[in-house]
Each structure stands twice: as C-alpha cells, then as structure tokens.
C-alpha positions, 0 to 999 in steps of 0.5 A: 482881348475882350472888354467889359464896359461896366467895370473895365475888365480886360481879358487876354486869351491866347491867340486863336492863330497860336491855338490852331497852329499848336493843335494842328501840329499835335494832330499832324505829328501824332495821327500816324502813330496808331497806324505805325504801331499796327504796321510795326507790331509794336507792343502797344495796341493802336486803340490804347495809343489812340486813346492816349493821343486823344487824352493828350489833345484834350490836355493840350487844349486845356493848357491853351485855355489860359487867360489873363484878366486885368481890372482896376484891382489887379492882374490874374492868370487863370484857367476855366473851371473845367481845367484841373489844377494839374495845368496850373492854378493861376495867380492873382496879384493886386496892383498895390502888391507890385513892388517892381517890374523886372526884365529877364533874358531867356536862354534863347536871348529873348526878354521876359518880364516878372512882377515882383511882389512886396513879399519878393515873389516873382510872377511871370507877366504873360507876353500877350499883354506886354506892351499894353500900357 
C-alpha cells in the first residue's frame, strides 16, 4: 500500500509475495515444455512453443499489475496504461453511488464482498482491501 499525503490517495497493489510465487510457479511448470517438445518430436517446434510461453509470462505479469485506488471521492480498480483492455477494463465507483456491501460465499466456502451500486450493479471488492476500514 502506498499513500499520497497531499490528497489522501491510497493505492493497494497485489503483494510482491503473491506476484513472485505465481510467476515462479509459471516458470517452473513451463520451462520444461520446449525441451520436452524437442525430445518427443512434438508437432509444435520448440521455438514457437518458447515464444508462446514468453508471451504467456508477459500476460500473467500484466494480470498481476492490477491495483486498487481509494480516495475521498471513490474506489477504482485499474491497470497501468500499457495493459490492454483484454485483461479487464477496471471500474470506478463513487462512494455516493454505493447502496450496500453484500457478503457472498464462494463455491470453496470462502467469503467475498460486493459493492452494490444504486443501479443494482455489483462490484467485487478486492480481498487485499477487505478489513481496512
């Protein structure tokens, strides 16, 4: 979390521990694939497979750049400008538009929260800011 002292803007990014873990897992699971492709004479050339895996690593990193920005006007979920809208456009919700905060259980038994706007649209509250009241 970073804070701007001038206008009370709080930025919540995905934890570096989570980023490193997911990127390391991706690398550990995909590094052997081009070598296995070559050894097994797979129809996909190792160079093309390697390029696809590198593109996948960039896509994973882009997805992990999501940030939540909170100020006295509202809450916003966004990505840096270099991330295409393919990964999510993000959203902005002014505090005045929030009608309710609804808890929902997940299929795995967890609990997530949704902001419900005056137009009855639901916005998933990222877990990294749940509990920061």
